[in-house]
C-alpha positions as CSV (number, residue, x, y, z in Angstrom):
1,F,95.8,130.4,105.7
2,P,94.4,133.6,104.3
3,S,90.7,134.0,104.1
4,H,89.1,132.0,101.3
5,D,85.8,130.5,100.4
6,N,84.8,127.1,99.2
7,A,84.1,128.3,95.7
8,S,87.7,129.5,95.1
9,I,89.0,126.1,96.4
10,K,86.7,124.2,94.0
11,V,88.0,126.2,91.1
12,Q,91.6,126.8,92.0
13,G,92.5,123.9,94.4
14,L,95.5,124.6,96.5
15,K,96.0,128.0,94.9
16,G,92.5,128.9,96.2
17,I,93.8,128.3,99.7
18,I,97.3,129.7,99.5
19,G,96.3,132.8,97.5
20,E,99.2,135.3,97.3
21,E,101.0,133.9,100.4
22,K,104.5,132.6,100.0
23,V,105.3,129.0,100.7
24,D,108.6,128.2,102.5
25,L,108.3,124.4,102.8
26,I,106.4,121.6,101.2
27,I,106.3,118.1,102.8
28,G,104.8,115.1,101.1
29,G,105.4,112.2,98.8
30,P,103.6,110.1,96.2
31,P,101.9,106.8,97.0
32,C,104.4,104.0,97.8
33,Q,102.6,101.0,96.4
34,A,104.3,100.9,93.1
35,Y,107.8,101.3,94.7
36,S,107.2,98.8,97.5
37,T,109.4,95.7,97.1
38,A,106.6,93.6,98.7
39,G,104.0,94.9,96.3
40,R,106.4,94.4,93.3
41,A,107.1,90.8,94.4
42,Q,103.4,90.0,94.2
43,D,102.8,91.6,90.8
44,K,103.4,89.6,87.6
45,N,105.2,92.6,86.0
46,S,106.8,94.0,89.2
47,M,104.4,97.0,89.1
48,K,106.2,98.4,86.1
49,D,102.9,99.1,84.4
50,D,101.3,100.7,87.5
51,Y,100.4,104.4,86.9
52,R,101.4,105.2,90.4
53,N,105.0,105.0,89.4
54,Y,104.6,108.4,87.8
55,L,102.6,110.2,90.5
56,F,105.8,111.9,91.7
57,E,105.2,114.2,88.7
58,S,102.2,115.7,90.6
59,F,104.4,116.5,93.5
60,V,106.9,118.1,91.2
61,E,104.1,120.2,89.7
62,V,103.1,121.4,93.2
63,V,106.7,122.4,93.9
64,R,106.9,124.2,90.6
65,S,103.7,126.1,91.2
66,F,104.4,127.3,94.7
67,Q,108.2,127.7,94.5
68,P,109.1,126.8,98.2
69,K,112.5,127.5,99.5
70,M,112.8,123.8,100.4
71,F,110.8,120.6,100.1
72,V,110.8,117.2,101.8
73,F,109.9,114.2,99.6
74,E,109.4,110.9,101.6
75,N,109.0,107.4,100.3
76,V,109.9,103.7,100.9
77,P,113.5,102.5,100.2
78,G,112.1,100.4,97.4
79,M,112.0,103.5,95.3
80,L,115.7,103.2,94.9
81,S,115.3,100.0,92.8
82,A,112.1,100.8,90.9
83,E,112.5,101.0,87.1
84,P,109.2,101.7,85.4
85,G,109.6,101.8,81.7
86,G,113.1,100.4,82.1
87,V,114.4,103.7,83.6
88,P,115.2,104.0,87.3
89,V,112.5,106.2,88.8
90,T,115.2,108.0,90.8
91,H,116.7,109.2,87.6
92,R,113.3,110.5,86.4
93,I,112.8,112.3,89.7
94,F,116.3,113.9,89.6
95,K,115.7,115.1,86.1
96,A,112.3,116.5,86.9
97,F,113.4,118.5,89.9
98,N,116.5,119.7,88.1
99,A,114.3,121.0,85.3
100,I,112.5,123.3,87.7
101,D,115.7,124.5,89.3
102,Y,115.7,122.5,92.5
103,E,118.8,120.6,93.8
104,I,118.4,117.1,95.2
105,K,120.9,114.3,95.9
106,A,122.1,112.5,92.8
107,P,120.5,109.0,92.3
108,D,123.6,107.2,93.4
109,E,123.7,109.1,96.6
110,L,120.2,108.5,97.7
111,K,121.0,105.2,99.5
112,N,122.8,107.4,102.0
113,V,119.6,109.3,103.0
114,V,117.5,106.2,103.8
115,L,116.8,107.1,107.5
116,D,115.4,104.9,110.3
117,A,112.7,106.5,112.5
118,S,114.0,104.6,115.5
119,L,117.2,106.7,115.4
120,F,115.1,109.9,115.8
121,N,113.4,109.0,119.1
122,V,110.5,107.1,117.5
123,P,109.7,103.7,119.1
124,Q,109.4,102.0,115.7
125,K,111.9,100.7,113.1
126,R,110.7,102.4,110.0
127,K,113.2,103.1,107.2
128,R,112.3,105.8,104.7
129,L,114.0,107.6,101.9
130,I,114.1,111.2,102.9
131,L,114.7,113.3,99.7
132,I,115.2,117.0,100.4
133,G,115.3,119.6,97.7
134,V,116.5,123.2,97.9
135,K,116.0,126.0,95.4
136,K,119.1,126.5,93.3
137,N,121.1,129.6,94.0
138,S,119.4,130.0,97.4
139,D,120.8,130.5,100.9
140,F,120.4,126.8,101.7
141,N,123.2,124.3,101.2
142,L,121.8,120.7,100.6
143,D,124.7,119.0,102.4
144,E,124.4,121.3,105.4
145,V,120.7,120.6,105.6
146,Y,121.3,116.8,105.7
147,S,124.1,117.3,108.2
148,E,121.9,119.1,110.6
149,I,119.2,116.4,110.4
150,L,121.7,113.6,111.0
151,K,123.0,115.5,114.1
152,L,119.5,114.7,115.6
153,S,120.0,110.9,115.2
154,N,120.9,108.8,118.2
155,N,121.9,105.2,117.9
156,K,122.8,104.8,121.5
157,N,119.5,105.3,123.1
158,I,116.9,103.9,120.8
159,P,113.4,104.0,122.4
160,T,111.3,100.9,123.0
161,V,107.5,100.7,123.1
162,K,107.9,100.4,126.9
163,T,109.8,103.6,127.3
164,A,107.3,105.4,125.0
165,I,104.0,104.1,126.5
166,G,104.9,101.8,129.4
167,E,103.5,104.1,132.1
168,L,100.0,104.2,130.6
169,P,97.3,102.2,132.2
170,P,96.7,98.8,130.5
171,L,93.7,98.4,128.2
172,L,91.3,95.6,127.5
173,P,89.3,95.5,124.2
174,L,85.7,96.7,124.3
175,K,83.1,94.0,124.3
176,E,81.0,95.8,121.7
177,S,81.7,98.2,118.9
178,T,81.1,101.9,119.7
179,K,82.0,105.3,118.3
180,Q,81.3,107.0,121.6
181,S,84.4,108.2,123.5
182,R,84.7,106.8,127.0
183,G,86.3,110.0,128.2
184,Y,89.6,110.2,130.1
185,I,91.7,107.6,131.9
186,S,94.0,108.4,134.8
187,H,97.7,108.0,134.4
188,R,98.7,105.3,136.9
189,I,101.8,107.2,138.1
190,T,101.0,110.9,137.8
191,G,97.3,110.6,138.3
192,K,96.7,113.1,135.4
193,K,93.8,112.5,133.0
194,I,94.9,111.0,129.7
195,P,92.9,111.9,126.6
196,Y,92.6,109.5,123.7
197,H,94.0,106.5,125.6
198,E,91.0,104.3,124.8
199,P,90.7,100.6,123.7
200,R,89.0,99.6,120.5
201,Y,86.6,96.7,119.8
202,H,88.0,93.4,118.6
203,N,85.7,90.6,117.5
204,K,86.0,87.1,119.0
205,R,87.9,85.7,116.0
206,D,90.6,88.4,116.3
207,I,90.9,87.9,120.1
208,D,91.3,84.2,119.7
209,I,94.0,84.6,117.0
210,F,96.0,87.1,119.1
211,K,95.8,84.8,122.1
212,K,96.9,81.8,120.1
213,W,99.8,83.9,118.6
214,I,101.0,84.8,122.1
215,T,100.5,81.5,123.9
216,E,102.3,79.6,121.1
217,G,105.2,82.0,121.1
218,M,104.8,82.8,117.4
219,N,107.0,85.9,117.6
220,K,110.0,83.7,117.9
221,R,109.0,81.3,115.1
222,T,110.5,81.2,111.6
223,T,109.1,83.5,108.9
224,A,107.7,80.5,107.1
225,E,105.8,79.4,110.3
226,K,104.5,82.9,110.8
227,I,103.2,83.1,107.2
228,N,101.5,79.7,107.6
229,F,99.9,80.8,110.8
230,Y,98.3,83.7,109.1
231,N,97.3,81.9,105.9
232,S,95.8,78.8,107.7
233,L,93.7,80.9,110.1
234,M,92.6,83.5,107.6
235,N,92.3,81.2,104.6
236,K,94.7,83.4,102.7
237,K,97.7,82.9,100.3
238,S,100.0,85.7,101.4
239,N,103.8,85.5,101.0
240,H,104.3,87.9,103.9
241,A,104.1,87.5,107.7
242,K,101.2,89.7,108.7
243,Y,101.3,89.3,112.5
244,R,103.8,90.4,115.1
245,Y,103.7,92.2,118.4
246,L,106.1,94.6,120.1
247,S,107.3,93.5,123.5
C-alpha cells in the first residue's frame, strides 16, 4: 500500500489506503446468513426480511469505486434460490453489476459455477458459488477465465485429511486454558520444527461429549440420531446435526 496515515483512513476508508493506486482485482463477498438454506429453514419468513440480503450492494459499490479489471464474488449455493422481496437475488446482482459495466454469468448459468473446494486440492468438501466479473470491453473473456480455473480441478485425486496432515505429530488437548504459545513441535518424519501445530484447551464436558461420540460410532448413525445426540446433551432444539469428525 502507498504511505498513508490513520487520519486519512478514518475520513476516506478504503480510499484512504488505496490513494491513487490502481486496483487490478477485488475478492470478497457479502455475509451468507440470509442466503443460507439452513438459516432460511429456521426463520419464519425464510430470511426474506433480513437486511443482509442486500449487502451485496456494498460490494458492488466497492467495485464501482475502484474499477478493478476483475473481481471474485463468493457465497453459499443457497444464494441461487434466495428471493428477498419476491425477486431472485441473483437477478438483482446481475442487474447491479451490469449497470456499472461489468460482465458476470447470467442468473440461469450460475448453477454451473458452484465449485467444490475438494476438487481444488483442499481436504474439505465445501461448495461455494464463485461469481467472477470482468470489465466490459476489456482484454478478459469471462468464459476463458472460468475455463482456466476449471482446468485446475481434479476429481481423480481428492485429498483426505490424512494426506493433508497425517504426518503431523498427534496432539492432546491442554489441561488448562492458556494464550501462551508452547513453541515448536518436531515433525515425526522429517524432524523439522513445526510452527503453530499446537493443541487447544477443551473443557471436561466437551471431552466427554467427543469421547461418547466416537465410542458410540455416531458418525455412522442416521441424521435424526445425530441431531438427537446434540440436542439431548446440550439441551438444544436444533434441526441440524452439529457434530461430525473427519477420519
